N, C-alpha and C positions, 0 to 999 in steps of 0.2 A: 821553691814551690813544688809540691808533690805532683808527679806526673801520673798518667794512666797506668794502672797496674801496681802502684805502690800499695803495699799492705798496711803501712803505718798510717795512723790517723793524725790529723793536725792536733796541736797542743790543746786547743779548746774551741768549742763552738763560738764562744764570745770573741776569740781572736779572728775567726773567719768573718764575723760580723764587722769587725773593725777594718778588715781588708777590703770590704765591698766598695766598689766605685761605680756610681751611676754612669750608664752609657758604655761600660766596659765589662760588666759582671752579670752573672745570674746567681741569685741567692735563693735557697729554699731550705727552711728548717721545719722538721716534723717532730712528733714525739719520739721517733726512733733515731733520727740522725740529722746532721746539718751538712749542706752541700754548698760550696762556692765554686762556680765555673767561670773561666775567663777566656777571652778570645773566641774566634770563630774559625773552626777548621772547615766546616761545610754547613750549608743550609739545606734543610729538607725542601725539595722543590715545591713551590706553591701551585695549587690548582683550585680554581673556583668551581662551584656547582656541586650537586649531590654526588656525582661520581668522584669528584675530587676528595670529598670528605670520606667516602666509603673506602677509598684506596690510600688514605693517609698512612695507616699502619704498614702497608706494603711499601710505599715510597720511603718511609722511615727505616724499615728493615734493610732496604737496599743501601741507603746512605751509611748505616751502621756497619754493614758488611764491607763496604768500600773502605771505611775507616780502619777496620780490623786488618784488611789486606794491606793497607798502607803502613802498618806497623803499630797502631794503637793497641795496646794489650787488652784494654777493657773500655772501649768507647761507650758513650751514652749520649742520648739526645735529651735536651732540656728546652723548656719554653712554655708557650701558652696557646690554648685553643680558644677561638672566639665563641660567643653565644650562638651565633648562626653557623652551624656546621658547614654550610655551603660557601662560607668565606674562608680565605686562606689562613692557615695556622702559622704561628711564629715559632718554628722549631729549628734548633741548631745542634750540631755536634761541636762542642767547645774544644779549644786547643789543650786546655789543661784544667784539672779539677783538684779540689781538696775536700776531704771528708772529715767530719768530727762527730762526736756523740751528740745527744740532744742538748738543747739550750739550757743553761743554768746561769744564774747571776748571784754574786754575793749580795747579801741583804743591803749593804751600803750602796750598791750600784743599782738596785732594783727601784728605779725612780725615773719618771719621765722628765725630760729636760725640755723647756720651751723651745719650739722650733722657729717661731716668728712672733714679733710683737704685735702685729696688726694684720688683719685680713679683711678684704671686702668679699661679700657673698652674694651670689645670684642663684636663687632656687629655680630649677627647671624640672617640671612645671612649677608654677606658684602653688603654695599649699591648697588654696581653694580649687584650683584646676585639677590637682591630684585627687582630691576628694570627689570631684565631678567624674573623673575617670573611674574611680572605684564604684561609684553608683551606676555608671554605665555598664561596668562589668557585672555588677549584681543583677542588673536587668537581663543580661544575657544568660547568666546562671539560672535565672528563673524560667527561662525557656526550655531548659532540660538538657540540651546537647553538651554544654560546657559544664565540667565538674569543678575545675579550679583554674585560676590564672594568677600569675605573679606579676604585679605591677610595680615598677620602680620609678625612682626619681633621682635627680642629681643635685649636688651643690657645687657650683663653679666658684672656687675660692681663689682670690688673687692677692698675692703678697707684695709688699713694697720692694722685696729683693728676690733673687732666684730661690726657688724651693730647695732646701737642703734635704735631698732624698735620703741620704745615708742617716741623717739625724732622725728623721721620721721613722725610718726602718728600724733603727735601734729602739726607739720609743715603743713601737708596735711589738717588737720582740720581747721587751721587758715583761709584758703582761700577757704573752701568748705562748708560753713555754710548753703548753700542752696541746697547741694547735699547729697551724701551718702558716708560717710567716714567709713572705716571698717578695722578690723584686725581679722584674723581667725587663730587659732592654727591648723596646719595640721599634728600634731604628730600622730594622729590615722588614717590618710588618706592613700592613695595609697603610698606604700613605694618603693623607688628605691633601691632594695636589693644590687645592684652592687656598690653603693656608701656608703662611711662612713659618718654617721651623724656627723655634727660639731656644733650642738646646736639646739635650737628650730627652726622649719620650720614654717614660718608665711606668710600668704597671707595678703597683706596690700595694700590699695588703696583709691582713692577718685573719685568715679564714679558720673558722672552727670545724669545717666540714670536709671529711674525706670522701671523695668520689669513689676511688677504688685504689687498692694496692695489691701487688702480686709478688710473692716470693716463692719460687719453686712452683709447687702445685697449690699452694694456699692463696686464696683470694679473700679480701676483706673490703666491705663497703660500710660506710657509717652515715647514712642520710639523716639530716635534721629537718624537721618541719613542725611548726607550732612553737611560738616564741612569746616571751614576756620580758619586759625591761627589768633590770635589777634595781634595787633600792639601797640607799646608803644606810637605812635603818634595818638592823638584823632581823627584827621581828616581822617587819613588812616584807622584807626580802624573802623570808621563809614562807610567808603567807602567799606571795605571788607564785613561788615555786610549787607549792602544794596545789594551788588553784589551777595552774597550768597542767599539772599531771592528771587532773580529773576533768578538765574542760572537754565537753563533748565536741564542741566545734574544733578545737585544736587536735584532739585525738582522731577525728575524722580526716582532717587535713593531713595528719601524719600517716594514717593508714593508706591513703591514696598514693603517697610517695613510696612507702615500703612495698606495697603490692607491685608497683611498677618496677622498682629496682630488682626485686626478687624474680619477677617474670623475665627481665632482661638478662639476668645472670644464669638462670636455670639451664638454658641450652648449652652453656659452657662447662657446667659443673657435674661431677659424678655425685656429689652430695652438697646440700646447702642447708645451713641452719639459720632460721629466722626466729628470734625470740617472740614470745607470745604477746608482749606489750612493750611500750617504750619506757625508757629511763630518762633521767634528767642530766643534762650537762650544762655547765655554766662558763661564761666568759666574764671579763671584767664588767661588761655592760648588759649582758643578756642571759636569760635562761632559755634552753631549747629542749624540746622532746627529741630523743635520740634512740635509734635502734642500730646495733652493731650486727651486721650480717656477715657470716663467714661461710666459706665453702672450699671444696677440693675440686680442682680443675680436672676434666677428663683428658685434656691434651696439654702437655707441658709447653708446647710450642706457642700457645696463645700468649700474646704479649699484654702487658698492662695497658698499653696505648689502645690496643684493639678492644679491650674490655671497657676502657674509658669512652671510646667512641660508641660502643654499643649502649652504654648507659646515658650518654649526653644527648639532649638535655633532659634531666629528670624533672618530674613534676614539682620538685622542691624549688626550682628556679625558673620554670617555664609554666607548667600547668598540665592539665589533661582534659580531653585528648590533646596530644602534643601539637599536631598541625593546627587545630582550631585555636589553641591557646597562643601559639606563636603568631597567628593571624590577628588575634585580638590585641596582643602586645604591639604589633606593628601599627595598628590603627589608633591605639590610645596613647602610647608613649611618644612624646615629641622629640626624641633623640635616638641615635644609634647606640645600642649598648656596647658594641665592639667586643672587648674581652671580658667585660663584666658579666658574671654568671656563665662564664666558660669554664675552662679547666687549666690548671697550672701544675707543672711537675716535671718528672723525668722518667726515662725508661732506658734500660741497658740492652746489650746485644742478646742477653738471655731472655729478655722480655720482662724481667723483674723491674719494679718501679712503683712510684707513688704519684697519684694525681688528686689534687685538692680542688674543690669547687671555688671558683674565683668570686668570693663575696667579701664583705668588709674591706673594700678595696678602693683605690683611686688611680687615676692616670695623672702623672706629674710631667709638666713641660714648662721650662722657663720659670715664670713667676706664677704659674697657675697650677692648681690641683683640683681635678674634677672628681668629687666623691660620688659613690653610688650606694643606694640602699633600696630594698624592695620588701614587699609583704605579700603573702599568699592570700588571695581572695577566694573564699568559698561561701556557700549559702550560710547566712547568719553573720557574715562579716559586717562591720560597722566602719563607715568611711573615716570618721574621726579617729577611731582606734587604730586603723591601719596607718593613717598619717602619723600618729604618735609612735607606732612601732618603727616606721622608717626613721623617724627622728632619733629614737633610741639607738638604732643600728649605726647611724652616722657618728655617734659618740666614740666608737672605736678609733676612727681616724681623727676626729676633733680633739680627743684627749692627747693623741700622739703629736698633734700640731701645737699643743700647749694651750688649747681652749677647753673650757668646761662650762657647766651650766651658769656659773657666776661670771664668766668672762666671755661675753658674746661677741662675735664678729659684727662689723657694720653691715647693714642690709637687713631686709625683712625676712624672718623665718619664724612662723608661729606654729 
């Protein structure tokens, strides 16, 4: 296995995917590269509270420096940051890593494989309750102080046998070669002491959204906001894409996010380029409005993790104003998001790295898989339409589980 400092790449990204083991590995594939990390050399010390999140890049830099002094030629930190920045992050320096190029699959292998034959499903909240929450948010939006809030829901899926995380990860990767596919061991993260552990706890997903990347002086962010479900009919699919691109409601939602991301990056940048309008990106299940923001840093010492923490949480996954939106989310959502809508990725001792927004994801443990999906609520939103959007977003994981619109799990989900 390749060690730190090896210049050679692994034979293929697909080979790294096959070597992944739940509970013992960190996996992250982006459009640029694929990373498999194994073992734990050190953990970044956990600190709760606002001060803890503000000093996370500093604590991370100290651990990376200690790793370098101990003989690691090119150490890096990998892991996940929770939605609530005041809660502890799950970041480690692994014992060993392998790198490969971007994911690609032979046509004959580019096919999902069923991961389980039967699932029981419990929606939290129930669909009707989720729509009630959207209407509550719309009433708050009408008062003027709140501009946007993202409301999410979960599907608690239970299988007759332990969840095969590697199998689902492979299925996600097959149709996310242009996005960010990941699996993070959460064994050392925030523990739910009242619950009995039933196996490795893993954050797994296939995000289409880059929070931020840094290479040398170059910084890139690619926020997504404004979505429409894909259609299997090519003509209808094109119609939905065209309608999204000109939708006044969705373009307003998108602009709120772009303005906030640009404002957060400007203090760090000598120059920053923000396109005049959004473009379209697609996944297997969704169309999204996308704006790729690029800039040149003024200080090369700024790390990708510091930039990620400056951006997180963006209005794309929280809302605006941030503090008010977070308060509304806490009041309306009947669950703790934990790592959903956080960030997942890596950063090296030079500060270079990639951090994706943790969406299209689930937490796997034992026989359960908890799926997450959300929708941005702005003036003009419709509760039924937002519910339908979350259902469409769930399909990324449902398809990877071997489920589709014709093969429904047991339980009520309308």
